[in-house]
C-alpha positions as CSV (number, residue, x, y, z in Angstrom):
1,M,-72.9,-0.5,-16.3
2,L,-71.6,0.9,-19.6
3,G,-68.0,1.1,-18.2
4,K,-68.2,-2.5,-17.1
5,F,-69.5,-3.6,-20.5
6,R,-66.8,-1.6,-22.3
7,N,-64.0,-3.1,-20.2
8,R,-65.4,-6.6,-20.8
9,K,-65.7,-6.0,-24.5
10,K,-62.1,-4.7,-24.7
11,R,-60.8,-7.8,-23.1
12,T,-62.8,-10.0,-25.4
13,L,-61.4,-8.2,-28.4
14,A,-57.9,-8.5,-27.1
15,H,-58.3,-12.2,-26.7
16,I,-59.8,-12.5,-30.2
17,A,-56.9,-10.4,-31.6
18,A,-54.3,-12.5,-29.9
19,G,-55.9,-15.7,-31.3
20,V,-56.1,-14.2,-34.8
21,T,-52.4,-13.2,-34.6
22,A,-51.4,-16.7,-33.5
23,M,-53.4,-18.3,-36.4
24,L,-51.8,-15.9,-38.9
25,V,-48.3,-16.8,-37.6
26,L,-49.0,-20.5,-37.7
27,G,-50.8,-20.3,-41.0
28,T,-48.0,-18.6,-42.8
29,G,-45.3,-20.8,-41.3
30,G,-43.7,-17.7,-39.6
31,V,-40.6,-18.1,-37.4
32,A,-39.4,-16.0,-34.5
33,T,-37.0,-13.2,-35.3
34,A,-33.4,-14.2,-34.6
35,A,-32.0,-13.0,-31.3
36,G,-30.3,-9.6,-31.5
37,T,-31.6,-8.7,-35.0
38,A,-34.1,-6.1,-36.0
39,P,-37.2,-6.8,-38.3
40,A,-36.3,-6.7,-42.0
41,A,-38.1,-3.4,-42.6
42,G,-37.2,-0.9,-40.0
43,P,-40.3,1.2,-39.0
44,D,-40.3,5.0,-38.4
45,P,-39.3,5.2,-34.7
46,E,-41.7,8.1,-34.2
47,A,-44.7,6.6,-36.1
48,A,-47.9,6.2,-34.0
49,P,-48.0,3.0,-32.0
50,S,-51.0,1.8,-33.9
51,T,-48.9,1.5,-37.0
52,R,-47.2,-1.6,-35.5
53,P,-49.9,-3.1,-33.3
54,A,-47.9,-5.6,-31.4
55,A,-50.5,-5.8,-28.6
56,G,-53.3,-6.3,-31.0
57,P,-55.4,-4.3,-33.6
58,E,-57.3,-1.2,-32.6
59,R,-61.1,-1.6,-32.4
60,T,-62.3,2.0,-32.2
61,T,-65.4,1.4,-34.2
62,L,-66.7,-1.5,-32.1
63,V,-67.0,0.2,-28.7
64,A,-68.0,3.5,-27.4
65,A,-65.2,6.0,-27.5
66,G,-63.2,6.1,-24.3
67,S,-60.0,7.6,-23.0
68,R,-56.8,6.3,-24.4
69,P,-54.3,4.8,-22.0
70,V,-50.9,6.6,-21.6
71,S,-47.4,5.7,-20.8
72,G,-45.4,7.4,-18.1
73,T,-43.1,10.2,-18.9
74,N,-40.1,8.8,-17.0
75,P,-39.1,5.4,-18.5
76,T,-36.0,3.8,-16.8
77,A,-33.6,0.9,-17.3
78,A,-32.3,-1.1,-14.4
79,P,-30.3,-2.1,-12.5
80,L,-28.7,1.4,-12.5
81,S,-25.2,2.4,-11.6
82,R,-24.3,5.1,-9.2
83,N,-23.0,7.1,-12.2
84,A,-24.6,8.0,-15.5
85,A,-22.7,7.1,-18.6
86,P,-21.5,9.9,-20.9
87,G,-24.2,11.7,-22.9
88,G,-26.9,11.3,-20.3
89,F,-27.2,7.5,-20.9
90,Q,-28.4,5.5,-17.9
91,R,-25.7,3.0,-17.0
92,V,-27.1,-0.5,-16.5
93,T,-24.9,-2.9,-14.4
94,S,-26.1,-6.3,-15.4
95,H,-26.6,-8.6,-18.4
96,K,-30.1,-9.0,-17.1
97,V,-31.7,-5.7,-18.1
98,Q,-35.1,-4.5,-16.9
99,L,-37.0,-1.8,-18.7
100,K,-39.7,0.1,-16.7
101,N,-42.5,2.6,-17.2
102,K,-45.8,3.4,-15.7
103,V,-49.2,3.0,-17.5
104,T,-52.5,4.7,-16.7
105,D,-56.0,4.8,-18.1
106,A,-58.4,7.5,-17.2
107,D,-61.3,5.1,-17.5
108,G,-59.7,2.8,-15.0
109,D,-59.3,0.1,-17.6
110,T,-56.5,-2.4,-17.5
111,S,-53.8,-2.0,-20.1
112,T,-50.7,-3.5,-21.6
113,L,-47.4,-1.8,-22.2
114,T,-45.2,-2.4,-25.2
115,F,-41.4,-1.9,-24.9
116,E,-39.4,-1.1,-28.1
117,V,-35.6,-0.8,-28.1
118,W,-33.3,0.9,-30.7
119,T,-29.6,1.4,-31.0
120,A,-28.7,5.0,-30.8
121,D,-25.9,7.4,-31.6
122,A,-24.0,9.4,-29.0
123,A,-26.7,12.1,-28.9
124,G,-29.5,9.5,-28.3
125,K,-30.9,9.5,-31.8
126,P,-32.5,6.1,-32.7
127,L,-30.6,4.2,-35.4
128,K,-31.8,0.6,-35.8
129,K,-34.6,-1.3,-34.1
130,V,-33.5,-4.2,-32.0
131,S,-35.4,-7.4,-31.5
132,I,-35.8,-8.0,-27.8
133,A,-38.4,-10.8,-28.1
134,D,-38.9,-13.6,-30.6
135,N,-42.1,-12.3,-32.2
136,E,-43.2,-10.6,-35.3
137,W,-42.5,-7.1,-33.9
138,G,-39.4,-7.8,-31.8
139,V,-40.9,-6.1,-28.8
140,I,-42.0,-7.1,-25.3
141,V,-45.7,-6.7,-24.5
142,S,-46.7,-6.9,-20.9
143,P,-49.8,-8.6,-19.5
144,Y,-52.8,-6.4,-18.7
145,V,-52.2,-4.5,-15.5
146,A,-54.3,-2.1,-13.4
147,S,-54.1,1.6,-14.2
148,G,-51.3,3.3,-12.3
149,T,-49.0,0.2,-12.3
150,T,-45.3,0.5,-13.0
151,V,-44.6,-2.3,-15.5
152,T,-41.3,-4.1,-15.7
153,A,-40.1,-5.9,-18.8
154,D,-37.2,-8.4,-18.4
155,V,-35.1,-8.4,-21.6
156,P,-33.7,-11.9,-22.2
157,V,-29.9,-12.2,-21.7
158,G,-28.1,-11.9,-25.0
159,K,-30.6,-9.7,-26.8
160,L,-28.6,-6.6,-26.0
161,A,-24.9,-6.0,-26.4
162,L,-22.4,-4.7,-23.9
163,N,-21.1,-1.2,-24.2
164,T,-23.6,-0.1,-26.8
165,N,-25.9,2.9,-26.8
166,Y,-29.6,2.1,-26.7
167,V,-32.9,4.0,-26.4
168,F,-36.3,2.6,-25.6
169,H,-39.8,3.9,-25.4
170,T,-43.2,2.4,-24.6
171,S,-46.8,2.5,-25.8
172,A,-50.0,1.6,-23.9
173,F,-53.0,-0.4,-25.2
174,D,-56.2,-1.0,-23.3
175,G,-57.6,-3.7,-25.6
176,S,-59.2,-1.3,-28.0
177,L,-57.1,1.9,-28.1
178,Y,-53.4,2.7,-28.4
179,E,-52.1,6.0,-27.0
180,T,-51.5,8.4,-29.8
181,S,-47.7,8.7,-29.4
182,W,-44.9,6.8,-27.8
183,S,-43.5,7.7,-24.4
184,P,-40.3,9.9,-24.2
185,W,-37.1,8.0,-25.2
186,A,-35.0,6.7,-22.4
187,R,-31.3,6.3,-23.0
188,F,-29.3,3.5,-21.6
189,R,-26.2,1.3,-22.1
190,I,-25.1,-1.9,-20.5
191,E,-21.7,-1.2,-18.9
192,L,-20.7,-3.7,-16.3
193,P,-18.5,-2.1,-13.6
194,V,-15.9,-4.8,-14.5
195,D,-15.5,-6.1,-18.0
196,L,-12.1,-7.4,-18.7
197,T,-11.5,-9.2,-22.0
198,L,-8.9,-11.9,-21.3
199,P,-6.2,-13.2,-23.7
200,T,-6.5,-16.8,-24.9
201,P,-4.6,-19.1,-22.5
202,D,-1.3,-20.7,-23.5
203,Y,-1.1,-23.7,-21.2
204,G,2.4,-24.5,-22.5
205,A,3.8,-21.2,-21.3
206,P,6.5,-21.9,-18.7
207,D,6.4,-20.3,-15.2
208,P,8.5,-17.2,-15.1
209,T,11.4,-17.2,-12.6
210,S,11.8,-14.5,-10.0
211,L,15.6,-15.2,-9.8
212,N,16.4,-12.9,-12.7
213,T,14.2,-9.9,-11.8
214,P,16.1,-6.6,-12.0
215,P,17.5,-5.0,-8.9
216,D,15.8,-2.0,-7.2
217,Y,16.6,0.7,-4.7
218,L,13.5,0.3,-2.4
219,Q,14.2,-0.6,1.2
220,T,11.1,-2.6,2.1
221,K,11.2,-4.1,5.5
222,P,9.3,-7.0,6.9
223,L,6.0,-6.1,8.7
224,V,6.3,-4.9,12.2
225,V,3.0,-5.7,14.0
226,G,1.6,-2.4,15.2
227,G,4.0,-0.5,13.0
228,T,4.3,0.6,9.4
229,P,4.8,-2.1,6.8
230,L,7.0,0.0,4.6
231,S,10.0,1.8,6.0
232,A,9.8,5.6,5.7
233,R,12.8,7.5,4.5
234,S,15.1,8.3,7.5
235,S,15.7,11.9,8.4
236,R,19.3,11.0,9.4
237,Q,21.8,12.8,7.4
238,A,25.1,11.3,6.1
239,A,28.0,12.3,8.4
240,E,31.1,14.1,7.6
241,Q,34.2,12.1,8.9
242,C,37.3,14.1,9.7
243,G,40.7,13.6,11.2
244,E,42.3,15.7,13.9
245,A,43.2,19.4,13.0
246,D,46.9,20.2,13.3
247,A,48.3,23.2,15.2
248,D,47.8,25.4,12.1
249,G,44.1,24.6,11.9
250,R,44.4,22.4,8.9
251,Q,42.2,19.3,8.7
252,V,41.5,16.5,6.2
253,C,37.9,15.0,5.9
254,F,35.8,12.5,4.1
255,G,32.7,14.5,3.2
256,A,29.2,13.1,2.9
257,S,28.6,11.2,-0.3
258,T,26.4,12.4,-3.1
259,P,22.8,11.4,-2.4
260,V,21.7,8.4,-4.5
261,A,19.5,9.3,-7.5
262,Q,16.8,6.8,-6.5
263,G,15.1,5.0,-9.4
264,K,17.9,5.8,-11.9
265,A,18.6,2.9,-14.1
266,P,22.0,1.1,-13.4
267,G,24.7,2.0,-15.8
268,S,26.2,-0.5,-18.2
269,G,29.1,1.5,-19.6
270,A,32.8,0.8,-19.7
271,K,34.3,0.1,-16.3
272,S,37.9,0.2,-15.3
273,V,39.7,-3.1,-15.2
274,G,39.8,-3.4,-11.4
275,A,36.1,-2.5,-11.0
276,A,35.1,-4.9,-13.7
277,A,37.0,-7.8,-12.2
278,A,35.6,-7.1,-8.7
279,T,32.0,-7.2,-9.9
280,A,32.3,-9.7,-12.7
281,G,28.9,-11.1,-13.8
282,V,26.9,-8.3,-12.1
283,E,26.7,-5.7,-14.9
284,W,24.4,-3.4,-12.9
285,C,27.0,-2.9,-10.2
286,N,29.6,-0.5,-11.5
287,T,31.1,2.9,-10.9
288,D,29.3,4.8,-13.7
289,F,27.4,6.8,-11.2
290,E,26.1,6.8,-7.6
291,N,23.5,4.3,-6.9
292,I,22.3,1.8,-4.3
293,L,20.6,-1.3,-5.7
294,A,19.8,-4.8,-4.4
295,T,18.3,-8.1,-5.3
296,R,17.5,-10.8,-2.7
297,F,21.1,-12.0,-2.9
298,T,23.3,-9.1,-4.1
299,E,23.6,-5.6,-2.9
300,C,25.6,-2.9,-4.6
301,D,26.3,0.5,-3.1
302,V,28.2,3.1,-5.2
303,R,29.1,6.4,-3.7
304,S,30.8,9.5,-4.9
305,V,32.8,10.6,-1.8
306,P,34.8,13.8,-1.5
307,I,38.1,14.1,0.3
308,Y,39.0,17.6,1.1
309,I,41.6,19.7,2.9
310,R,40.4,22.7,4.8
311,M,41.9,25.4,6.9
312,D,39.9,26.8,9.8
313,G,36.7,25.4,8.3
314,A,37.3,26.7,4.8
315,I,37.8,24.0,2.1
316,Q,41.0,24.6,0.2
317,A,41.1,21.5,-2.1
318,T,38.8,18.6,-3.0
319,A,39.5,15.2,-4.6
320,R,36.5,13.0,-5.3
321,F,36.6,9.2,-5.3
322,M,34.0,6.5,-6.3
323,F,33.6,3.9,-3.6
324,L,31.9,0.7,-4.6
325,R,30.9,-2.1,-2.2
326,M,29.2,-5.1,-3.5
327,L,27.9,-7.9,-1.1
328,E,27.2,-11.3,-2.6
329,L,25.3,-14.0,-0.6
330,D,27.0,-16.7,-2.5
331,G,27.2,-19.6,0.0
332,Q,25.2,-21.5,2.6
333,N,27.2,-20.3,5.6
334,S,29.2,-17.5,3.9
335,F,29.0,-14.4,1.9
336,T,31.5,-12.1,0.2
337,E,32.3,-8.3,0.0
338,H,33.9,-6.7,-3.1
339,L,35.3,-3.3,-2.4
340,T,36.5,-1.0,-5.2
341,I,38.1,2.5,-5.0
342,E,38.9,4.7,-7.9
343,P,39.1,8.4,-8.6
344,A,35.9,10.1,-9.9
345,Q,38.0,12.8,-11.6
346,Q,41.6,13.8,-11.9
347,I,43.3,14.3,-8.5
348,P,43.9,18.1,-8.0
349,T,47.5,19.2,-7.8
350,A,46.9,20.5,-4.3
351,F,47.3,16.9,-3.3
352,R,50.7,15.3,-3.5
353,E,49.4,11.8,-2.7
354,I,46.3,10.0,-1.4
355,N,47.1,6.6,0.1
356,F,44.5,4.2,1.4
357,V,46.5,2.4,4.0
358,G,44.1,-0.2,5.3
359,A,40.6,-1.6,5.5
360,K,39.0,-3.2,8.6
361,H,35.8,-5.2,8.4
362,L,33.2,-5.5,11.1
363,C,30.2,-7.8,11.7
364,Q,28.0,-9.0,14.6
365,A,27.9,-12.1,16.9
366,S,28.7,-15.3,15.0
367,C,29.5,-13.4,11.7
368,T,33.2,-13.3,11.1
369,P,35.1,-11.4,8.4
370,Q,38.2,-13.2,7.1
371,E,40.3,-10.1,7.0
372,P,42.8,-10.2,4.1
373,D,46.2,-8.5,4.4
374,H,47.2,-5.5,2.4
375,S,48.8,-7.6,-0.4
376,A,45.3,-8.9,-1.3
377,W,44.4,-5.6,-3.0
378,Q,44.2,-5.8,-6.8
379,G,45.9,-2.6,-8.0
380,K,47.8,0.2,-6.2
381,T,46.0,1.8,-3.3
382,W,47.6,5.2,-3.7
383,W,47.1,7.9,-6.2
384,V,49.0,11.0,-7.3
385,P,47.7,13.7,-9.7
386,G,47.1,12.3,-13.1
387,E,46.4,8.7,-12.1
388,M,42.9,7.2,-12.6
389,H,43.4,3.4,-11.9
390,S,41.2,1.2,-9.7
391,A,42.0,-0.8,-6.6
392,S,39.8,-3.7,-5.4
393,L,39.7,-6.0,-2.4
394,T,37.7,-9.1,-1.8
395,T,36.8,-10.1,1.7
396,P,34.9,-13.3,2.7
397,Y,32.6,-13.6,5.7
398,T,31.5,-16.8,7.5
399,W,28.7,-17.3,10.0
400,D,27.9,-20.1,12.4
401,A,25.3,-22.4,10.9
402,S,25.8,-25.3,13.2
403,V,22.5,-25.0,15.2
404,T,19.3,-25.8,13.3
405,G,16.2,-23.7,13.5
406,K,18.0,-20.4,14.1
407,T,17.7,-17.0,12.4
408,Y,20.3,-14.3,12.6
409,L,20.6,-10.6,11.5
410,Y,23.9,-9.2,10.3
411,K,25.0,-5.8,9.1
412,P,28.6,-5.9,7.7
413,D,30.6,-2.8,7.9
414,V,34.0,-1.6,6.7
415,Q,36.4,1.1,7.9
416,I,38.8,2.6,5.3
417,D,41.9,4.5,6.5
418,A,43.8,6.9,4.4
419,N,46.9,9.1,4.5
420,I,46.5,12.4,2.8
421,L,49.6,14.4,1.7
422,P,49.1,18.0,0.7
423,A,51.4,19.4,-2.0
424,D,52.5,22.5,-0.1
425,G,55.8,21.2,1.2
426,K,54.5,19.9,4.5
427,I,55.6,16.3,4.4
428,R,53.6,14.9,7.3
429,P,50.6,13.0,6.1
430,F,47.1,13.6,7.6
431,L,45.5,10.4,8.7
432,T,41.7,10.1,8.4
433,G,39.2,7.4,8.1
434,Y,35.9,6.6,6.5
435,Q,33.3,4.2,8.0
436,W,30.7,2.9,5.6
437,S,27.8,2.8,8.0
438,L,28.1,6.5,8.9
439,D,27.5,7.7,5.4
440,Y,24.1,6.1,4.4
441,D,21.6,8.1,2.5
442,G,18.4,8.4,4.4
443,G,15.9,5.5,3.7
444,T,18.6,3.1,2.4
445,E,20.6,2.6,5.6
446,D,19.3,-1.0,6.1
447,L,19.3,-2.2,2.5
448,D,22.5,-4.1,3.3
449,R,21.0,-5.9,6.3
450,I,21.5,-9.7,5.9
451,R,19.3,-12.4,7.4
452,C,20.8,-15.8,7.6
453,D,18.9,-18.9,8.8
454,T,19.2,-22.6,9.4
455,T,15.4,-23.1,9.2
456,T,13.4,-24.9,6.5
457,A,12.6,-21.6,4.7
458,G,14.8,-22.6,1.8
459,P,17.0,-25.4,0.6
460,G,19.6,-26.0,3.3
461,T,20.9,-22.9,5.2
462,G,21.3,-19.6,3.5
463,C,21.0,-15.8,3.6
464,V,19.0,-13.0,2.0
465,F,18.9,-9.2,2.0
466,V,15.9,-9.1,4.2
467,N,14.9,-5.5,3.4
468,H,14.8,-6.2,-0.3
469,A,11.3,-7.3,-1.3
470,P,11.4,-10.0,-4.1
471,T,8.8,-10.0,-6.9
472,Y,6.5,-12.9,-7.5
473,L,5.7,-13.2,-11.3
474,M,2.4,-14.7,-12.2
475,N,2.1,-16.9,-15.3
476,S,-0.5,-14.7,-17.0
477,K,-0.1,-16.4,-20.3
478,A,-1.1,-19.8,-18.9
479,F,-3.6,-18.6,-16.3
480,P,-5.1,-15.3,-17.3
481,Q,-8.3,-15.6,-15.2
482,A,-6.3,-15.5,-11.9
483,A,-3.8,-12.9,-13.2
484,A,-6.6,-10.6,-14.4
485,H,-8.4,-10.8,-11.1
486,A,-5.2,-9.8,-9.2
487,W,-4.6,-7.1,-11.8
488,L,-8.1,-5.6,-11.3
489,I,-7.8,-5.4,-7.5
490,Q,-4.2,-4.1,-7.7
491,K,-4.9,-1.4,-10.3
492,A,-8.5,-0.3,-9.4
493,T,-8.6,-0.3,-5.6
494,P,-7.0,2.2,-3.2
495,K,-4.8,-0.3,-1.3
496,H,-3.1,-1.5,-4.6
497,P,-2.0,-4.8,-2.9
498,G,1.4,-5.9,-4.1
499,S,2.0,-2.9,-6.4
500,R,5.7,-1.9,-6.5
501,T,4.6,1.3,-8.3
502,D,2.4,2.3,-5.4
503,R,4.8,1.1,-2.8
504,T,2.3,-1.2,-1.2
505,P,3.9,-4.6,-0.7
506,L,2.2,-7.9,0.2
507,H,3.4,-9.3,3.5
508,Y,3.5,-13.1,3.7
509,M,1.5,-14.6,6.6
510,G,2.7,-18.1,7.5
511,D,0.0,-19.2,10.0
512,S,-2.0,-21.9,8.3
513,A,-4.9,-21.7,10.7
514,Q,-5.2,-17.9,10.1
515,N,-5.0,-18.6,6.4
516,T,-8.0,-20.9,6.6
517,R,-10.0,-18.4,8.7
518,S,-9.2,-15.6,6.3
519,R,-10.1,-17.6,3.2
520,G,-13.4,-18.9,4.8
521,R,-14.5,-15.4,5.5
522,I,-13.9,-14.2,1.9
523,C,-14.8,-17.4,0.1
524,P,-17.4,-19.4,2.0
525,T,-18.2,-22.9,0.8
526,G,-20.5,-22.8,-2.3
527,W,-19.9,-19.2,-3.3
528,A,-18.1,-20.0,-6.5
529,A,-20.7,-22.6,-7.6
530,T,-23.5,-20.1,-6.9
531,N,-22.0,-17.2,-8.6
532,G,-19.7,-18.7,-11.3
533,D,-20.3,-19.7,-14.9
534,A,-19.3,-23.1,-16.2
535,S,-18.2,-21.6,-19.6
536,A,-15.0,-20.4,-17.8
537,L,-13.9,-24.0,-17.1
538,V,-11.0,-25.6,-19.0
539,D,-12.3,-29.1,-19.2
540,A,-14.6,-31.7,-17.6
541,A,-12.2,-32.2,-14.7
542,D,-12.1,-28.5,-13.9
543,S,-14.5,-26.9,-11.3
544,L,-15.3,-23.4,-10.2
545,N,-13.1,-21.9,-7.4
546,C,-13.3,-18.8,-5.4
547,D,-10.1,-16.8,-6.0
548,E,-9.5,-14.2,-3.2
549,F,-7.1,-11.3,-3.5
550,A,-5.2,-10.1,-1.6
551,F,-4.2,-13.7,-0.9
552,A,-5.4,-15.3,2.3
553,S,-1.7,-16.1,3.0
554,T,-0.9,-12.4,3.5
555,Y,-1.5,-9.9,6.2
556,N,-3.1,-7.8,3.4
557,S,-6.0,-10.3,3.2
558,G,-9.5,-8.8,3.5
559,G,-10.4,-11.8,5.7
560,M,-7.8,-11.0,8.4
561,S,-9.2,-8.7,11.1
562,S,-7.2,-5.9,12.7
563,A,-7.3,-7.8,16.0
564,E,-5.4,-10.6,14.1
565,H,-3.0,-7.9,12.8
566,G,-4.6,-7.8,9.4
567,L,-3.7,-4.6,7.4
568,N,-6.9,-4.4,5.3
569,P,-10.0,-6.1,6.9
570,A,-13.0,-6.2,4.6
571,L,-15.9,-4.8,6.7
572,L,-19.4,-3.8,5.8
573,P,-20.7,-0.5,7.3
574,G,-21.1,-1.1,11.0
575,G,-19.6,-4.6,10.8
576,T,-16.8,-6.0,12.9
577,T,-16.1,-9.4,11.2
578,P,-14.4,-9.4,7.8
579,T,-16.6,-10.7,5.0
580,G,-16.3,-11.3,1.3
581,A,-19.6,-9.4,0.9
582,A,-17.4,-6.2,1.4
583,C,-15.1,-7.2,-1.6
584,I,-15.5,-6.6,-5.3
585,G,-17.3,-9.7,-6.7
586,T,-16.5,-10.9,-10.2
587,Y,-16.8,-14.1,-12.3
588,A,-15.2,-15.5,-15.4
589,K,-17.5,-16.2,-18.4
590,K,-17.1,-17.0,-22.0
591,H,-18.6,-14.2,-24.0
592,G,-18.5,-14.6,-27.8
593,T,-15.2,-16.3,-28.6
594,T,-13.2,-15.1,-25.5
595,V,-13.4,-15.3,-21.7
596,H,-14.2,-12.2,-19.8
597,L,-14.0,-11.3,-16.2
598,F,-17.3,-9.6,-15.3
599,S,-18.6,-8.0,-12.2
600,L,-21.4,-10.0,-10.6
601,N,-24.7,-9.1,-12.2
602,G,-26.4,-6.1,-10.7
603,T,-23.5,-5.2,-8.4
604,D,-22.0,-1.8,-8.5
605,P,-18.7,-1.6,-6.7
606,T,-17.3,1.8,-5.6
607,F,-13.7,0.6,-6.2
608,G,-13.0,1.8,-2.7
609,E,-13.1,-1.8,-1.6
610,V,-9.9,-3.4,-0.1
611,C,-10.3,-6.9,-1.6
612,G,-11.8,-9.0,-4.4
613,R,-13.3,-12.4,-4.8
614,S,-13.9,-14.0,-8.1
615,A,-15.5,-17.2,-9.3
616,I,-13.0,-18.6,-11.9
617,S,-11.6,-21.8,-13.2
618,G,-10.2,-23.9,-10.4
619,M,-7.3,-24.9,-12.6
620,H,-6.4,-21.2,-13.2
621,N,-6.8,-20.4,-9.6
622,Q,-4.7,-23.3,-8.2
623,E,-2.0,-23.5,-10.8
624,S,-1.3,-19.8,-10.9
625,M,0.0,-20.2,-7.3
626,G,0.5,-23.8,-6.0
627,N,4.0,-25.2,-6.8
628,H,5.0,-22.0,-8.6
629,F,4.5,-19.9,-5.4
630,A,6.1,-22.6,-3.3
631,T,9.2,-22.5,-5.5
632,F,9.2,-18.7,-5.1
633,M,9.1,-19.0,-1.3
634,R,12.0,-21.5,-1.2
635,D,14.1,-19.5,-3.7
636,M,13.6,-16.3,-1.8
637,R,13.7,-17.9,1.7
638,L,10.4,-16.1,2.4
639,M,9.4,-16.0,6.1
640,D,6.4,-14.8,8.1
641,K,6.0,-11.0,7.7
642,D,8.4,-10.7,4.8
643,A,7.4,-8.2,2.1
644,Y,7.1,-9.1,-1.5
645,W,5.8,-7.5,-4.7
646,L,3.3,-9.1,-7.1
647,D,3.7,-8.6,-10.9
648,T,0.5,-9.9,-12.5
649,R,2.2,-9.6,-15.9
650,M,-1.0,-8.2,-17.3
651,N,-1.3,-5.1,-19.4
652,D,-4.3,-3.0,-20.6
653,G,-2.3,-1.3,-23.3
654,G,-4.3,1.9,-22.9
655,T,-7.5,0.1,-23.9
656,C,-9.5,0.9,-20.8
657,A,-12.6,2.9,-21.7
658,Y,-12.5,5.0,-18.5
659,G,-9.0,4.3,-17.2
660,T,-8.8,2.5,-13.8
661,G,-9.6,5.2,-11.3
662,G,-12.3,7.5,-10.0
663,G,-14.9,4.8,-9.4
664,Q,-15.7,4.5,-13.1
665,P,-16.2,1.1,-14.8
666,V,-13.1,-0.9,-15.6
667,I,-13.7,-2.0,-19.2
668,C,-10.4,-3.1,-20.7
669,K,-8.8,-5.6,-23.1
670,L,-5.9,-7.3,-21.4
671,T,-2.8,-8.8,-22.8
672,A,-0.4,-11.2,-21.1
673,A,3.4,-10.7,-20.8
């Protein structure tokens, strides 16, 4: 009976204390502590809980002495990440923070639990008390709960800052008695798995054009269903090309060209007059050094080719020439080849003369070279020791564009014949030839393949170098929400969709029905409205959209199953149908004065996902693609399965707290190019 009386008395005292506290606050005209600030006089963090009796005053003299309630020894913050933050801090993955601890009372009494939060240094030492509730003490006091209960305190959003070290502890109160000391400190910090600070939009920024992107050396083929989307380097070796040996065993050969230094920047130094005239307006195509580079409409192949005389297999003398062939797709039903030949070094005196006597051009089917005669060469086509001039020849090609709706593949070729005269008194020249297609460096042998079409892929008829992947440039200045989302998935996930650096192109998918299916799986109706935040909208006419990446109009889309020839289906463990639930989920939200891209509250992506979906401004989502991408498609004559790169034009500038790999949070401040 005494226990029941004591419990009843404790509750009565607690109610009286609460009423007295309320009257004191009202009587003094007190106001709630401002959100996110500490009380004016910071208490001693280790002082006994009874020195700041937020749950009510102690009444030890009014009741028989009983056992004091106690907090648990393992306080935790939630929701927790898979990984702890540095310094042993618990990593919380949501703006909505929950603080938890257990409370027990040996008498079986009900008790409250008070939660108190402090900022902390890197070692977990408390620095400044934080107000997490709008009351005199700035603490959260739970209702009375039964002994043995784990109590959860929900901290209002906005009371705690992102990326800040905190500690919290608890104290128990049973209506009469406080425990004598606080619980152990628990360290935590709110680090959302994704927290990208976005630049302020510049809606006047013009869309960048992909027509002026630099050339590159990558041979990136259209997708072959069931095959590899990116052509591997060929194991085929460049061939030596030799004439017949004479009766004495002497032979003249064109040797294999020097392998291309892939990735080397094109030269811009002085060119000989002939070479400059042949490649006028294309500064990156010159004879400064060996390279093979292409845009969607121009391909330049520069080779250092040896010509040598050998006797019974042993080389006796070598002369080295620079061969340059530039192909320009400069007409709707035509294109042009510019061929330049010049010595790479002084002709050795072992040669009396090297004379290129002819060039024959080859093409397939309805592609026809308009073969010029020898008088069309600009510059002499023969060299003797001491001469370093250039010789150039321009050859036009035409193709039959008379039938609409057709697509053709062409691979132009050229054979160059030469008379080689040794300087040893033997007058008879040695005739040998060099065929361009027999001397490709492995992995670049199809960079000069031309696709011509009379379809509606572009304006009128036209041609492209089909194995050069063009680059789509996002307007990150005007639409940073969409650009940041693509940047995140491209940088922080293993598939790196569209990344030229990682050699993982996007492949355009032109089936509108499949596009709709893929998008519906990743972005079901209502997802953006449920998960987005209106603060990300531009104006009253704007609405939340679900932005999926990789795009639904690509074979890289997470919504495209492998049975539908998708490259990266988004599947939950054990699942067979792609779903956006297997993607990284994010949303745009104004935080302070800037918009951030945040991971969805409480989610903890592994960054092993193959896709992303984000609730962002509909204006940013639609206008970052829309007409801008349609223009890109027309300009580049993009067709189903064609490869292309995506440049998000976003840069973290080294600001990422943990980098962008290893499954750690991606906390960065982005800038737009």
